[in-house]
C-alpha positions as CSV (number, residue, x, y, z in Angstrom):
1,M,53.3,-35.6,-23.4
2,E,56.3,-34.8,-21.1
3,V,58.2,-31.8,-22.4
4,L,62.0,-31.5,-22.1
5,K,62.3,-35.0,-20.7
6,L,65.8,-36.0,-19.7
7,P,67.4,-39.2,-21.0
8,D,68.5,-42.0,-18.7
9,Y,72.2,-40.8,-18.6
10,P,73.7,-37.8,-17.0
11,S,75.8,-36.1,-19.8
12,F,73.1,-34.8,-22.1
13,V,73.4,-31.2,-23.0
14,P,71.1,-29.6,-25.7
15,S,72.5,-27.8,-28.7
16,T,72.8,-24.1,-28.9
17,S,69.8,-23.8,-31.3
18,T,67.6,-25.8,-28.8
19,I,68.8,-23.6,-25.9
20,D,67.7,-20.6,-28.0
21,K,64.2,-22.2,-28.3
22,I,64.1,-22.9,-24.6
23,R,64.2,-19.1,-24.0
24,L,60.6,-19.1,-25.2
25,T,59.1,-21.7,-22.8
26,R,57.1,-20.9,-19.7
27,K,59.4,-20.9,-16.7
28,I,58.9,-20.0,-13.0
29,D,61.2,-17.6,-11.0
30,L,62.5,-18.8,-7.7
31,M,61.6,-16.5,-4.8
32,L,64.3,-16.4,-2.1
33,A,63.3,-13.7,0.3
34,N,64.3,-10.4,-1.2
35,Q,66.2,-12.2,-4.1
36,V,64.7,-13.6,-7.3
37,K,66.4,-16.3,-9.3
38,P,65.0,-16.2,-12.9
39,G,63.9,-19.4,-14.5
40,L,66.2,-20.3,-17.3
41,I,65.9,-24.0,-18.4
42,G,62.5,-25.7,-18.0
43,C,58.9,-25.8,-19.2
44,Y,56.0,-25.4,-16.8
45,N,52.2,-25.7,-17.3
46,Y,52.5,-27.2,-20.8
47,A,49.3,-29.3,-20.5
48,S,47.3,-26.2,-19.4
49,D,48.7,-24.0,-22.1
50,K,47.9,-26.7,-24.7
51,A,44.3,-27.0,-23.5
52,W,43.8,-23.2,-23.6
53,F,45.3,-23.0,-27.0
54,Y,42.9,-25.6,-28.4
55,V,40.0,-23.7,-26.8
56,C,41.3,-20.6,-28.6
57,V,41.4,-22.4,-31.9
58,V,37.9,-23.7,-31.6
59,L,36.6,-20.2,-30.7
60,E,38.5,-18.7,-33.7
61,I,37.1,-21.3,-36.1
62,V,33.5,-20.8,-34.9
63,G,33.7,-17.0,-34.9
64,L,35.5,-16.7,-38.2
65,A,33.2,-19.3,-39.8
66,A,30.2,-17.2,-38.7
67,I,31.7,-14.1,-40.2
68,L,33.1,-15.4,-43.5
69,M,30.5,-18.0,-44.5
70,N,27.7,-15.5,-44.2
71,R,29.2,-13.7,-47.2
72,L,31.7,-16.0,-48.9
73,P,31.5,-19.5,-50.3
74,P,33.4,-22.2,-48.3
75,Q,36.2,-22.4,-50.8
76,A,36.9,-18.7,-50.1
77,A,36.0,-18.6,-46.4
78,I,38.3,-21.4,-45.3
79,P,41.5,-19.8,-46.7
80,G,40.4,-16.5,-45.0
81,L,40.0,-18.4,-41.7
82,M,43.4,-19.9,-42.0
83,V,45.0,-16.5,-42.8
84,A,43.3,-14.9,-39.8
85,L,44.6,-17.7,-37.5
86,M,48.1,-17.3,-38.9
87,I,48.0,-13.5,-38.3
88,D,46.9,-14.0,-34.7
89,C,49.6,-16.6,-34.0
90,A,52.3,-14.5,-35.7
91,L,51.4,-11.5,-33.6
92,A,51.3,-13.6,-30.4
93,W,54.7,-15.1,-31.2
94,W,56.2,-11.6,-31.9
95,M,55.0,-10.3,-28.6
96,H,56.1,-13.4,-26.8
97,A,59.6,-13.3,-28.3
98,L,60.0,-9.7,-27.2
99,L,58.9,-10.4,-23.6
100,T,60.7,-13.7,-23.0
101,G,63.4,-14.2,-25.7
102,R,66.4,-12.6,-24.1
103,N,64.8,-11.2,-21.0
104,S,65.3,-14.0,-18.5
105,V,68.9,-14.5,-19.5
106,D,69.6,-10.8,-19.3
107,R,67.9,-10.6,-15.9
108,A,70.1,-13.5,-14.6
109,E,73.2,-11.9,-16.0
110,A,72.4,-8.6,-14.3
111,I,72.1,-10.5,-11.0
112,A,75.4,-12.1,-11.6
113,L,77.0,-8.7,-12.2
114,R,75.5,-7.1,-9.1
115,M,76.4,-10.1,-6.9
116,S,80.0,-10.2,-8.4
117,L,79.6,-13.9,-9.5
118,G,82.5,-15.7,-11.1
119,I,84.3,-13.7,-13.7
120,H,82.7,-10.5,-12.5
121,K,84.1,-10.7,-8.9
122,N,87.5,-9.3,-9.9
123,V,86.0,-6.4,-11.9
124,D,85.3,-3.0,-10.4
125,Q,81.8,-3.1,-8.9
126,E,80.9,0.2,-10.3
127,R,81.6,-1.2,-13.8
128,N,79.5,-4.3,-13.0
129,D,76.6,-2.2,-11.8
130,S,76.8,-0.1,-14.9
131,R,76.6,-3.1,-17.1
132,A,73.8,-4.6,-15.1
133,D,71.8,-1.3,-15.5
134,E,72.4,-1.6,-19.3
135,L,70.9,-5.1,-19.3
136,D,67.9,-3.9,-17.2
137,A,67.3,-1.1,-19.6
138,K,67.3,-3.6,-22.5
139,V,64.7,-5.7,-20.7
140,K,62.5,-2.7,-20.2
141,T,62.9,-1.6,-23.8
142,R,61.8,-5.0,-25.1
143,K,58.7,-4.9,-22.9
144,L,57.8,-1.5,-24.3
145,W,58.2,-2.8,-27.9
146,A,56.0,-5.8,-27.0
147,I,53.1,-3.3,-26.6
148,I,52.9,-3.0,-30.4
149,P,52.0,-6.6,-31.2
150,A,49.8,-6.7,-28.2
151,L,47.8,-3.7,-29.4
152,L,47.6,-5.2,-32.9
153,L,46.2,-8.4,-31.5
154,I,43.5,-6.4,-29.7
155,I,42.8,-4.3,-32.8
156,F,42.5,-7.5,-34.9
157,A,40.0,-8.9,-32.4
158,L,37.9,-5.7,-32.6
159,V,38.0,-5.9,-36.4
160,K,36.6,-9.4,-36.4
161,I,33.9,-8.3,-33.9
162,V,32.9,-5.3,-36.0
163,A,32.9,-7.5,-39.2
164,Y,30.4,-9.8,-37.6
165,A,28.3,-6.9,-36.3
166,G,28.2,-5.4,-39.8
167,L,26.6,-8.6,-41.2
168,N,23.7,-7.9,-38.9
169,A,23.4,-4.1,-39.5
170,F,25.1,-3.6,-36.0
171,R,22.0,-4.9,-34.2
172,L,22.6,-6.2,-30.7
173,N,21.6,-9.8,-30.5
174,M,22.7,-13.1,-28.8
175,G,24.9,-13.9,-31.8
176,L,26.9,-10.6,-31.5
177,L,27.2,-11.1,-27.7
178,M,28.6,-14.6,-28.2
179,I,31.1,-13.3,-30.8
180,L,32.1,-10.4,-28.5
181,V,32.8,-12.7,-25.5
182,S,34.5,-15.3,-27.8
183,Y,37.0,-12.8,-29.3
184,I,37.7,-11.3,-25.9
185,I,38.7,-14.7,-24.7
186,V,40.6,-15.4,-27.9
187,A,42.6,-12.2,-27.5
188,Y,43.4,-12.9,-23.9
189,I,44.6,-16.4,-24.7
190,H,46.8,-15.1,-27.5
191,L,48.3,-12.5,-25.2
192,T,49.0,-14.9,-22.3
193,V,49.3,-18.5,-23.7
194,T,49.9,-18.9,-27.4
195,G,53.5,-17.9,-27.4
196,Y,54.4,-20.2,-24.5
197,W,52.7,-23.1,-26.1
198,L,54.4,-22.6,-29.5
199,G,57.7,-22.1,-27.7
200,A,57.2,-25.4,-25.8
201,I,56.4,-27.3,-29.0
202,T,59.5,-25.9,-30.9
203,A,61.8,-26.4,-27.9
204,N,60.7,-30.0,-27.3
205,R,61.2,-30.9,-30.9
206,G,64.8,-29.7,-30.8
207,W,65.3,-31.3,-27.4
208,R,64.2,-34.7,-28.7
209,A,66.3,-34.4,-31.8
210,D,69.4,-33.6,-29.7
211,I,68.8,-36.6,-27.6
212,R,68.7,-38.9,-30.6
213,K,71.9,-37.4,-31.9
214,H,73.5,-37.7,-28.5
215,Q,72.5,-41.4,-28.2
216,A,73.9,-42.1,-31.7
217,G,77.2,-40.5,-30.7
218,L,77.4,-42.5,-27.4
219,A,77.0,-45.7,-29.4
220,K,80.1,-44.8,-31.4
221,V,82.5,-43.9,-28.6
222,N,83.8,-45.5,-25.4
223,Q,81.1,-45.3,-22.8
224,A,83.7,-44.2,-20.2
225,N,83.7,-40.8,-21.9
226,E,80.0,-40.4,-21.2
227,S,80.8,-39.5,-17.6
228,E,83.1,-36.6,-18.5
229,R,82.1,-33.3,-16.9
230,K,80.9,-30.7,-19.4
231,Y,81.7,-27.6,-17.3
232,E,84.3,-26.5,-14.8
233,P,83.1,-27.0,-11.2
234,I,82.0,-24.0,-9.2
235,D,83.5,-23.4,-5.8
236,F,81.7,-21.4,-3.1
237,S,81.4,-21.1,0.7
238,V,78.5,-21.0,3.1
239,N,78.7,-19.8,6.8
240,S,75.6,-21.6,7.8
241,A,75.1,-25.4,8.3
242,G,72.1,-25.8,6.0
243,I,73.8,-27.9,3.3
244,P,73.9,-31.6,4.5
245,E,77.4,-32.8,5.6
246,T,77.1,-35.6,3.0
247,G,76.4,-33.1,0.3
248,I,73.6,-33.1,-2.3
249,A,73.5,-35.3,-5.3
250,L,71.0,-35.8,-8.2
251,S,71.1,-39.0,-10.2
252,Q,69.8,-40.2,-13.6
253,G,69.8,-43.8,-14.6
254,G,71.9,-44.7,-11.5
255,R,74.6,-42.1,-12.3
256,V,75.2,-38.7,-10.7
257,R,74.2,-35.7,-12.9
258,H,74.8,-32.9,-10.4
259,K,76.3,-32.7,-7.0
260,I,77.3,-30.4,-4.2
261,S,80.1,-31.7,-2.0
262,R,82.4,-30.4,0.8
263,R,85.8,-29.2,-0.2
264,P,88.8,-29.8,2.2
265,E,88.9,-27.0,4.8
266,T,92.6,-26.6,4.0
267,D,91.9,-25.5,0.5
268,A,93.8,-22.3,0.1
269,S,91.3,-20.9,-2.4
270,A,88.3,-21.3,-0.1
271,S,86.5,-18.2,1.2
272,P,85.7,-18.0,4.9
273,G,83.0,-20.5,5.9
274,K,82.3,-24.0,4.9
275,A,83.7,-24.7,1.4
276,Y,81.6,-26.5,-1.2
277,R,81.9,-27.5,-4.8
278,L,79.1,-27.6,-7.4
279,E,79.8,-30.1,-10.2
280,S,77.6,-30.9,-13.2
281,W,77.7,-33.7,-15.8
282,G,75.0,-32.4,-18.1
283,V,72.2,-29.8,-18.4
284,L,71.1,-28.3,-15.1
285,T,67.4,-27.6,-15.2
286,D,65.3,-25.3,-13.0
287,E,63.6,-28.4,-11.6
288,D,67.1,-29.8,-10.6
289,I,67.7,-26.6,-8.7
290,V,64.3,-27.0,-6.9
291,Q,65.2,-30.5,-6.0
292,M,68.6,-29.4,-4.5
293,L,66.9,-26.7,-2.5
294,R,64.5,-29.3,-0.9
295,E,67.6,-30.7,0.9
296,I,68.2,-27.3,2.6
297,P,66.0,-26.1,5.5
298,L,63.7,-23.2,4.5
299,Q,65.0,-21.1,7.3
300,D,68.6,-21.3,6.1
301,L,68.3,-18.5,3.6
302,E,72.0,-18.0,3.1
303,A,72.6,-21.6,2.0
304,R,69.5,-21.6,-0.3
305,Q,70.6,-18.4,-2.0
306,K,74.2,-19.5,-2.5
307,V,73.1,-22.8,-4.0
308,A,70.4,-21.2,-6.2
309,F,72.6,-18.5,-7.6
310,N,75.7,-20.7,-8.1
311,C,73.4,-23.1,-10.0
312,M,72.2,-20.1,-12.0
313,A,75.8,-19.3,-12.9
314,M,76.2,-22.9,-14.1
315,Q,73.1,-22.5,-16.2
316,L,74.3,-19.3,-17.8
317,N,77.2,-21.3,-19.4
318,L,74.6,-22.9,-21.7
319,F,73.6,-19.4,-22.9
320,G,77.1,-18.3,-23.6
321,Q,77.4,-16.4,-20.3
322,R,80.6,-17.5,-18.5
323,S,79.5,-16.3,-15.0
324,G,81.3,-18.9,-12.9
325,G,80.4,-19.0,-9.2
326,Q,79.8,-16.9,-6.1
327,Q,82.6,-17.1,-3.6
């Protein structure tokens, strides 16, 4: 299953509730020399996360069945097994929400503040830096709080191991070793995979529902309105020659979704260097940004950073962050 698949028209933008769910998907940061562009809109390694989660569920079932059915009848053991699975998933989701929920957006906003992007460029830089430090502190605080559910997951795994050992008078045998290894693997998967997989499932469900609503809306209005831009364009300048003279354009269904084009050199608002304009007709994903950067030589770090961070500013609009662009 392809997660967060774009429709065959450019103007699709997910709802606010779906964007909130996308915060919890697995994303990859872009490394640009000494700068890092946080991943904001995308979902990576879904198939791998799904496979590992299924492995986790099988190990949970086998282990809990061995523990519960030795002492309880099936009609009592099965509900106990389900409760234990729900506790594990709930703790994994709690930890994951603390680590990923607001953190990537706050990290991106902190970068926008320190680089004086958009609305922050006319603000005193000391004030921007102070606000960025506050956001960084929030990210660190959430990471510290995430230690609590992580420890509870580990403790719960130890409880299950001790429960099985107690059934055998704490004698060391092959069965106990298998349970020990199984629950170590289960705890690791819950700590590193479960939250991302659950996040991908909930985000994709909202994404597909939004596409259906959007398609129904397009059927009722003039199709010409479908090409209207959702966001204000972002203007920026680059001193190097890395961006192709013809610009960069990404299309969907034969129509342009995002493009970077040259502005007239006589534009009075242009900063020194070659003037460009970033325009978007729909949701700008992390994969879109990667595709744009493929058009720019790796050695042209300035152009790659300018494109990446101005695209990040465009993405922040979806999260309610009006960061604008980098001049």
